[in-house]
ZASE-772255 format. One record per residue (C-alpha): x, y, z. Coordinates in steps of 0.5 Angstrom, whole numbers, padded with zeros to 4 digits, always signed. Layout:
// ZASE-772255
XYZ ...
This chain:
// ZASE-772255
-0020+0161+0045 -0018+0156+0050 -0022+0151+0054 -0020+0155+0060 -0024+0161+0058 -0031+0157+0058 -0034+0156+0065 -0036+0150+0068 -0042+0153+0071 -0045+0156+0065 -0044+0149+0061 -0048+0146+0067 -0053+0151+0067 -0054+0152+0060 -0055+0144+0059 -0060+0144+0064 -0064+0150+0061 -0064+0146+0054 -0066+0140+0057 -0072+0143+0061 -0074+0147+0054 -0073+0140+0050 -0077+0136+0055 -0083+0141+0056 -0083+0143+0048 -0084+0135+0047 -0088+0133+0052 -0092+0139+0055 -0092+0141+0063 -0093+0135+0068 -0096+0137+0074 -0097+0132+0080 -0103+0134+0083 -0107+0130+0089 -0102+0125+0090 -0098+0123+0096 -0091+0123+0093 -0086+0124+0099 -0081+0119+0100 -0084+0115+0093 -0080+0115+0087 -0084+0119+0082 -0083+0117+0074 -0085+0122+0069 -0086+0119+0062 -0087+0122+0055 -0093+0120+0051 -0089+0114+0048 -0088+0111+0055 -0080+0113+0055 -0078+0116+0062 -0077+0124+0062 -0075+0124+0069 -0074+0120+0076 -0074+0123+0082 -0076+0123+0090 -0079+0128+0094 -0078+0129+0102 -0083+0135+0105 -0084+0137+0097 -0077+0138+0096 -0072+0134+0091 -0069+0129+0096 -0064+0123+0093 -0062+0122+0086 -0065+0125+0080 -0065+0123+0073 -0066+0127+0067 -0067+0123+0060 -0065+0125+0053 -0072+0126+0050 -0075+0120+0046 -0069+0116+0049 -0067+0112+0055 -0061+0115+0055 -0059+0119+0061 -0058+0126+0060 -0056+0128+0067 -0056+0125+0074 -0056+0129+0080 -0056+0128+0088 -0061+0133+0092 -0062+0134+0099 -0068+0138+0102 -0068+0141+0095 -0061+0143+0094 -0056+0140+0090 -0052+0136+0095 -0047+0130+0092 -0045+0127+0086 -0047+0131+0079 -0046+0127+0072 -0048+0130+0065 -0048+0125+0059 -0047+0125+0052 -0052+0120+0048 -0051+0113+0049 -0049+0114+0057 -0042+0117+0055 -0040+0121+0061 -0039+0129+0059 -0038+0132+0066 -0038+0130+0073 -0037+0133+0080 -0039+0134+0087 -0044+0139+0090 -0044+0141+0098 -0050+0145+0100 -0052+0147+0093 -0045+0149+0091 -0040+0146+0086 -0034+0144+0090 -0027+0140+0089 -0025+0138+0082 -0030+0138+0076 -0028+0133+0070 -0030+0135+0063 -0030+0129+0057 -0030+0129+0050 -0035+0124+0046 -0030+0119+0045 -0029+0119+0053 -0022+0123+0053 -0021+0127+0059 -0020+0134+0056 -0021+0139+0062 -0021+0139+0070 -0022+0145+0074 -0022+0146+0082 -0029+0149+0084 -0030+0153+0091 -0037+0157+0092 -0040+0155+0085 -0034+0159+0082 -0027+0156+0079 -0022+0157+0084 -0016+0154+0084 -0012+0150+0079 -0014+0147+0073 -0011+0143+0067 -0013+0142+0060 -0011+0136+0056 -0010+0133+0049 -0014+0127+0046 -0008+0123+0048 -0008+0125+0055 -0002+0129+0055 -0002+0136+0059 -0004+0142+0054 -0005+0147+0059 -0004+0148+0067 -0006+0154+0071 -0010+0157+0076 -0017+0161+0077 -0019+0166+0082 -0026+0168+0083 -0029+0165+0076 -0026+0163+0070 -0020+0169+0071 -0013+0166+0070 -0009+0168+0076 -0001+0166+0077 +0003+0162+0072 -0001+0160+0066 +0004+0154+0062 +0003+0151+0055 +0006+0144+0053 +0006+0141+0046 +0004+0134+0045 +0010+0131+0047 +0010+0134+0054 +0015+0140+0053 +0014+0147+0056 +0013+0151+0050 +0010+0158+0053 +0009+0161+0060 +0005+0167+0061 +0004+0171+0068 -0004+0172+0069 -0007+0177+0074 -0014+0179+0074 -0015+0175+0067 -0010+0179+0064 -0004+0175+0062 +0003+0177+0059 +0008+0172+0056 +0014+0171+0060 +0017+0166+0056 +0016+0162+0049 +0020+0157+0046 +0022+0160+0040 +0024+0153+0037 +0017+0150+0038 +0012+0150+0032 +0006+0150+0036 
């Protein structure tokens, strides 16, 4: 299974769900009642005084930067930007020790443009173009060396469409497939290649 078969949207959605469950289970439910929080930064902390979440509200909706922390840590797990309750602006998720895992941009609650995925060592492993919350457009995958591994195009989700090119670690094209609706057929393969 290649990385391009993983959906960025599912990765971010699942990460947020896991973080919510971890925070909820370790700290309990936090409901802010009887306080005026609009326009003020709200900091929710666990029983040990460590931050769980920092956000600002406008008209009782998320507005501005929101930061979620790994449970029991000061390390940022997710950094997202909201406008009037919708995702709007930069989005970042992290591994522990604030190492970047995923970055991209939202406009009006939709993932748009290039999104980048990194491994725990900080190497770029994938970049995918998004439109309307779906993988739509060119994508690339990379070897840890930074060399291009796979390039292709997605259409309406993680469905390959058009040429799908595979490279070895030296940058040599070793296989070409033609895809339509996620069904790919090998058009050419370098029989000299061992990869």
